[in-house]
C-alpha positions as CSV (number, residue, x, y, z in Angstrom):
1,M,-0.1,0.4,0.0
2,S,0.9,3.6,-0.1
3,R,3.3,6.1,2.3
4,I,0.7,8.7,3.0
5,V,1.9,12.1,6.2
6,L,-1.2,13.2,7.3
7,A,-1.9,16.7,8.9
8,M,-3.0,15.5,12.6
9,S,-4.4,18.9,14.9
10,G,-5.2,16.5,17.6
11,G,-8.8,16.9,16.9
12,V,-11.5,14.2,16.2
13,D,-11.5,14.2,12.3
14,S,-8.0,13.7,11.4
15,S,-7.2,11.4,14.0
16,V,-10.3,9.1,12.5
17,A,-8.6,9.5,9.4
18,A,-5.3,7.9,10.3
19,H,-7.5,5.2,11.6
20,L,-9.6,4.5,8.1
21,L,-5.5,5.5,6.7
22,R,-4.2,2.6,9.1
23,E,-7.2,-0.4,9.1
24,A,-7.0,0.4,5.2
25,G,-2.8,-1.3,5.2
26,H,-1.8,2.1,4.2
27,E,1.8,3.1,6.3
28,V,1.3,6.3,7.6
29,I,3.0,9.5,8.8
30,G,1.2,11.6,11.8
31,V,2.8,15.2,11.6
32,F,1.5,17.7,13.9
33,M,2.2,21.7,12.2
34,R,3.1,23.8,15.2
35,H,2.9,27.2,14.6
36,G,0.7,29.0,17.8
37,E,2.1,32.6,19.2
38,E,3.9,30.4,21.8
39,A,5.8,28.1,19.7
40,Q,8.4,30.9,20.3
41,E,9.4,30.5,22.8
42,A,10.1,26.7,23.6
43,C,9.3,23.8,21.4
44,A,12.8,22.1,22.3
45,V,12.6,18.3,21.9
46,D,15.5,16.1,23.4
47,G,17.7,19.8,22.9
48,P,19.4,23.0,24.1
49,P,16.9,25.8,25.1
50,G,15.8,27.3,22.0
51,F,16.4,24.9,20.0
52,Q,13.8,24.9,17.1
53,L,11.9,21.6,15.4
54,P,13.3,21.4,12.2
55,I,11.5,20.0,9.1
56,F,11.3,16.6,10.7
57,N,12.0,15.5,13.7
58,P,11.0,12.3,15.6
59,R,8.8,11.3,18.0
60,A,10.7,11.3,21.4
61,D,9.5,8.1,23.5
62,H,8.7,10.8,26.6
63,K,6.0,13.7,26.8
64,Q,7.2,16.6,25.0
65,G,7.1,19.6,27.7
66,C,6.8,22.5,25.8
67,C,3.9,24.7,25.3
68,S,0.9,24.7,26.5
69,A,0.2,22.7,23.3
70,S,-2.8,20.3,24.5
71,D,-3.9,20.2,20.7
72,A,-0.4,18.5,20.2
73,E,-0.4,16.2,22.5
74,D,-3.4,15.2,22.0
75,A,-2.1,14.2,18.0
76,R,0.5,12.6,19.9
77,R,-1.1,10.4,21.9
78,V,-4.0,9.3,19.3
79,A,-0.8,8.1,17.5
80,D,0.6,6.2,20.0
81,R,-3.0,4.4,20.3
82,L,-2.6,3.6,16.5
83,D,0.8,2.5,16.1
84,I,1.9,5.4,13.7
85,P,5.1,7.6,13.8
86,F,4.8,11.0,14.9
87,Y,6.6,14.1,13.7
88,A,6.4,18.0,14.7
89,L,6.7,20.3,11.9
90,N,8.0,23.7,12.7
91,L,6.2,26.3,10.9
92,Q,6.4,29.1,12.9
93,A,8.3,31.4,10.5
94,E,6.0,30.6,7.5
95,F,2.6,30.6,9.1
96,R,4.3,34.4,10.1
97,Q,3.1,35.1,6.4
98,I,-0.6,34.2,6.8
99,I,-0.7,36.0,10.6
100,D,0.8,39.2,7.8
101,Y,-1.9,38.9,5.2
102,F,-4.4,38.4,8.2
103,V,-3.2,41.8,9.5
104,D,-2.5,43.8,6.0
105,E,-6.1,43.1,4.9
106,Y,-8.5,43.6,8.1
107,T,-6.3,46.9,8.0
108,R,-7.2,47.7,5.2
109,G,-10.7,47.4,5.5
110,R,-11.2,43.8,3.6
111,T,-12.2,40.1,5.4
112,P,-9.6,37.7,5.3
113,N,-10.0,33.7,5.3
114,P,-6.8,32.4,6.9
115,C,-7.5,28.8,7.1
116,V,-8.0,28.7,2.9
117,Q,-4.5,30.5,2.9
118,C,-2.6,27.7,5.5
119,N,-4.4,25.2,3.4
120,N,-3.0,27.0,0.3
121,W,0.3,27.6,1.2
122,L,1.0,25.2,4.4
123,K,-1.6,22.0,4.6
124,F,-1.4,21.7,0.9
125,G,1.9,23.8,0.5
126,K,5.1,23.0,2.8
127,L,3.7,19.7,3.7
128,F,4.0,17.8,0.7
129,D,7.5,19.1,0.8
130,Y,8.1,17.4,4.2
131,A,5.8,14.0,2.1
132,D,9.0,14.4,-0.5
133,S,11.7,14.5,1.6
134,V,10.4,11.3,3.7
135,G,9.2,9.4,0.1
136,A,5.3,9.3,1.0
137,E,2.9,9.1,-2.1
138,F,0.5,11.0,-0.3
139,V,-0.8,14.0,1.8
140,A,-4.4,13.6,3.8
141,T,-6.2,15.7,6.6
142,G,-9.5,15.3,8.5
143,H,-11.7,18.2,5.8
144,Y,-14.7,17.1,4.8
145,A,-15.0,16.6,1.2
146,R,-14.0,14.0,-0.6
147,L,-11.7,13.6,-4.5
148,S,-13.0,12.1,-7.6
149,S,-11.0,8.9,-8.8
150,R,-8.8,10.1,-11.7
151,H,-9.9,9.5,-14.9
152,T,-13.9,8.8,-13.7
153,P,-17.0,11.1,-15.6
154,C,-17.9,13.0,-12.5
155,A,-21.1,11.0,-11.8
156,V,-20.5,10.0,-8.2
157,A,-22.2,7.8,-5.5
158,D,-21.2,7.9,-2.6
159,A,-22.8,7.6,0.8
160,G,-26.0,7.5,-1.1
161,R,-25.2,10.7,-2.4
162,H,-25.3,11.3,-6.2
163,T,-24.0,14.1,-7.6
164,E,-23.8,15.2,-12.0
165,C,-21.5,18.4,-13.2
166,A,-21.1,19.0,-16.3
167,Y,-17.9,18.7,-16.1
168,N,-16.5,15.8,-17.5
169,D,-12.5,16.8,-18.2
170,D,-10.3,13.7,-17.1
171,G,-8.2,14.6,-13.5
172,P,-9.5,14.3,-9.7
173,Q,-12.2,16.1,-8.7
174,L,-12.9,17.9,-5.4
175,L,-16.6,17.4,-4.8
176,R,-18.6,18.7,-1.3
177,G,-18.6,16.4,1.7
178,I,-21.3,14.4,2.6
179,D,-22.6,15.4,5.2
180,D,-23.6,19.9,4.4
181,G,-23.7,20.9,8.0
182,K,-19.8,20.3,7.8
183,D,-18.7,20.8,4.2
184,Q,-15.2,22.1,4.0
185,S,-14.5,22.4,0.2
186,Y,-15.0,25.7,0.3
187,V,-11.3,26.2,2.0
188,L,-10.4,23.8,-0.8
189,F,-10.5,25.8,-3.3
190,G,-7.4,27.2,-3.9
191,I,-5.3,24.1,-4.1
192,D,-2.5,23.8,-6.2
193,R,-4.9,21.5,-9.1
194,K,-2.0,19.2,-9.8
195,L,-2.0,18.3,-6.0
196,L,-5.3,16.8,-5.9
197,A,-3.9,14.0,-7.7
198,R,-1.4,13.3,-4.5
199,M,-4.8,14.3,-1.7
200,L,-6.7,11.6,0.2
201,L,-9.5,13.6,2.4
202,P,-10.6,10.1,4.6
203,V,-14.0,11.8,6.5
204,G,-15.9,13.6,3.6
205,S,-17.7,9.9,2.4
206,Y,-18.8,10.7,6.8
207,R,-20.7,12.4,8.6
208,K,-19.8,14.5,12.1
209,P,-22.0,11.8,14.1
210,Q,-20.7,9.2,12.7
211,I,-16.7,10.5,12.8
212,R,-16.9,10.8,16.9
213,E,-19.2,7.5,17.1
214,L,-16.1,5.4,15.3
215,A,-13.3,7.6,17.4
216,A,-15.2,6.1,20.5
217,K,-15.3,2.6,19.8
218,I,-11.6,2.3,18.4
219,G,-11.1,4.2,21.9
220,L,-10.0,7.0,21.4
221,R,-10.0,10.3,24.3
222,V,-11.2,12.9,21.9
223,A,-13.6,11.1,20.4
224,D,-16.1,14.0,22.8
225,K,-13.6,16.6,21.7
226,K,-15.2,20.0,20.4
227,D,-14.9,21.2,17.2
228,S,-12.5,24.6,16.5
229,Q,-13.9,27.8,16.9
230,E,-11.4,30.2,17.3
231,I,-8.6,31.0,14.3
232,C,-5.6,29.2,16.2
233,F,-3.1,32.0,16.3
234,V,-5.4,34.4,18.0
235,T,-5.9,32.6,21.3
236,S,-7.8,35.7,22.6
237,G,-10.3,34.7,20.4
238,K,-10.7,39.1,19.8
239,H,-9.0,39.1,16.7
240,D,-9.2,43.7,16.3
241,E,-7.2,43.3,19.5
242,F,-4.6,40.8,17.8
243,V,-4.8,43.5,14.9
244,R,-3.7,46.1,16.9
245,Q,-1.1,45.2,18.8
246,L,0.9,43.9,15.6
247,R,0.5,46.8,13.8
248,R,2.1,48.1,17.0
249,G,-0.7,50.9,18.1
250,A,-1.1,52.7,14.7
251,S,-4.6,53.4,14.4
252,T,-7.4,52.9,12.0
253,S,-10.4,54.0,14.6
254,G,-13.0,56.7,12.7
255,E,-16.6,57.4,12.3
256,I,-19.9,55.3,12.0
257,V,-21.9,56.9,9.4
258,T,-24.8,55.6,8.1
259,T,-25.4,55.4,4.0
260,D,-26.8,59.1,3.8
261,G,-23.6,60.6,5.0
262,R,-24.6,61.3,8.8
263,V,-22.3,60.5,11.6
264,V,-23.8,58.7,13.9
265,G,-21.0,57.4,16.0
266,R,-17.3,56.4,16.6
267,H,-15.5,53.3,16.0
268,P,-12.5,52.1,18.5
269,G,-10.9,51.0,14.5
270,I,-11.8,48.8,11.5
271,E,-10.5,46.0,11.6
272,R,-13.2,45.2,14.4
273,F,-15.8,45.0,11.3
274,T,-16.7,43.0,8.8
275,I,-19.1,43.3,6.0
276,G,-23.1,42.3,7.5
277,Q,-21.8,43.1,11.3
278,R,-24.8,43.3,13.1
279,K,-23.4,43.1,16.7
280,G,-21.0,45.5,18.6
281,L,-21.6,48.7,16.3
282,D,-22.5,50.1,19.7
283,V,-25.1,52.6,18.5
284,A,-28.7,53.2,19.0
285,M,-30.4,53.5,15.6
286,G,-33.6,52.1,16.8
287,E,-34.3,49.2,14.5
288,P,-31.4,46.6,13.5
289,H,-28.4,48.3,11.1
290,F,-25.3,46.4,9.2
291,V,-22.0,47.1,8.3
292,V,-22.4,47.9,4.5
293,R,-19.0,49.8,3.6
294,I,-16.1,49.9,5.4
295,D,-13.6,53.0,3.6
296,P,-9.9,52.3,4.9
297,D,-8.6,55.7,3.5
298,S,-11.4,57.3,5.3
299,R,-11.4,55.2,8.0
300,Q,-15.2,55.4,7.7
301,V,-17.8,51.9,9.3
302,V,-20.8,52.7,6.9
303,I,-23.7,50.7,8.5
304,G,-27.0,51.1,6.5
305,R,-30.3,48.1,6.7
306,H,-30.5,45.3,6.2
307,E,-31.3,45.8,2.2
308,E,-28.8,47.7,1.6
309,L,-26.8,45.1,1.7
310,A,-27.8,43.5,-1.1
311,R,-25.8,42.5,-3.9
312,G,-25.7,41.5,-6.8
313,E,-23.1,41.2,-9.0
314,L,-19.8,40.8,-7.6
315,T,-16.4,40.2,-9.4
316,A,-13.0,38.3,-8.0
317,A,-9.0,38.4,-8.6
318,N,-6.3,36.1,-7.6
319,C,-8.8,33.0,-9.5
320,N,-7.6,29.5,-8.8
321,W,-9.3,26.8,-10.6
322,L,-9.9,23.0,-10.1
323,A,-11.8,22.1,-13.7
324,D,-11.7,24.3,-17.0
325,P,-14.0,27.1,-16.6
326,P,-16.6,27.1,-20.7
327,G,-15.9,29.9,-22.2
328,G,-18.3,32.8,-21.8
329,P,-20.6,32.9,-19.1
330,F,-21.4,29.8,-17.7
331,A,-24.4,28.6,-14.7
332,C,-23.4,27.5,-10.9
333,Q,-23.7,28.0,-8.0
334,A,-21.4,30.1,-5.7
335,K,-20.4,30.3,-2.2
336,I,-19.9,33.8,-1.1
337,R,-18.8,32.6,2.6
338,Y,-17.7,29.3,4.1
339,N,-21.4,29.3,6.4
340,S,-23.7,30.7,3.3
341,P,-25.5,28.1,1.3
342,P,-24.1,28.3,-2.4
343,A,-27.4,30.8,-4.4
344,A,-27.2,30.2,-8.2
345,A,-26.0,32.5,-10.4
346,T,-24.2,33.0,-13.9
347,A,-20.3,33.0,-13.9
348,E,-17.8,34.9,-16.4
349,I,-13.9,34.4,-16.7
350,L,-12.3,38.6,-17.0
351,P,-9.3,39.8,-18.1
352,G,-6.0,39.6,-15.7
353,N,-7.0,36.1,-13.8
354,R,-10.9,37.9,-12.4
355,L,-13.8,36.4,-11.9
356,G,-17.4,38.0,-12.8
357,V,-20.6,36.8,-10.5
358,R,-23.9,37.9,-11.4
359,F,-26.5,35.6,-8.2
360,A,-30.6,34.6,-10.0
361,Q,-31.1,36.7,-6.7
362,P,-29.2,39.3,-4.5
363,R,-26.8,38.0,-1.2
364,H,-26.3,39.8,2.2
365,G,-22.9,40.0,3.2
366,V,-20.6,39.6,0.1
367,A,-17.1,40.9,2.1
368,P,-14.3,41.8,0.0
369,G,-11.2,39.4,1.3
370,Q,-13.9,37.1,1.4
371,A,-13.9,33.7,-1.1
372,V,-16.3,33.3,-3.9
373,V,-16.0,29.4,-4.1
374,L,-18.1,28.2,-7.7
375,Y,-19.7,24.8,-7.6
376,D,-21.8,22.5,-10.1
377,G,-23.7,20.1,-8.3
378,D,-21.2,18.4,-5.7
379,R,-17.6,19.6,-7.7
380,V,-15.6,22.7,-6.8
381,L,-15.1,24.7,-10.5
382,G,-12.4,27.6,-8.5
383,G,-12.8,30.8,-8.1
384,G,-11.6,33.8,-6.4
385,W,-11.2,37.3,-3.9
386,I,-14.0,39.3,-3.8
387,E,-12.3,42.4,-4.5
């Protein structure tokens, strides 16, 4: 069978992925990617003070005494339980690129998506470099998404779900996970298309309760572990404070104004807001108001009624395609955020690796900096970053 590098986060999904791959007879190498804010202080394994883990470092037989990384400890325990090797990658320097992107986007009045960039740059970027260094054929993760087989039609029958799509070009196809409530295909749209043939997504054909049941059945302590909800490097959960701290005091405070230009309040910084936000405006308007626009030059946050959020179309830049899009306008379904449902739309390729999307019905909360991802049925076609 195959040698596979598996990204292990210490959660139930990647832990069960390890079990499924082992049960299928594969040689699994578990990898935990270190990148937290604590990592710069310690993270030493069998080395002198300040020693940083190299690109790969074999598992020590004793419990690590570094960081407050309970997730790393959970991943290590799962690896021990399943009898697979476990390694820690020090990606702190590489992860700084994601943090810089995060801060820069909020400072520009945009809403970043660091999870997408982590997949693009690290999980399906640097992790492939590591896989090559150890002679592994595949990289696997615990994402809730699926991959079709190479050189098969797009019609897929999987766990009772049947999908038809119009793009039957040869090659692997990225598909939605069967659990609609947990599907993570949106955050995988930016992966290099040529890497799909070397990816494995073992849990995408399961629903979350099945994964938890399986984890409990095989005796994994993470069976009831809560899903991660916060951005991993914002340990406080307060992203605006995190951004202000890294900007070293540079202020983006300004006025809160209505769509007709009336000043109704002040705010501590534009990084506190995203398009569509209702809570935390700290202004009394007598009826619900939402953030409809953020102007980084004037530092104004513009608020309006829900109907003023509606947008019938958008453009996106820096597109990535996992299928060959047709020439001219084509019908599709488009997601404008990870937790928003796909909506009927017509898309068209624009010059300069850009994309135009027109919705059948107006969408609310279209936020510059977020990704728009296009689907044909369950298949991910590609997407870009909303302008």
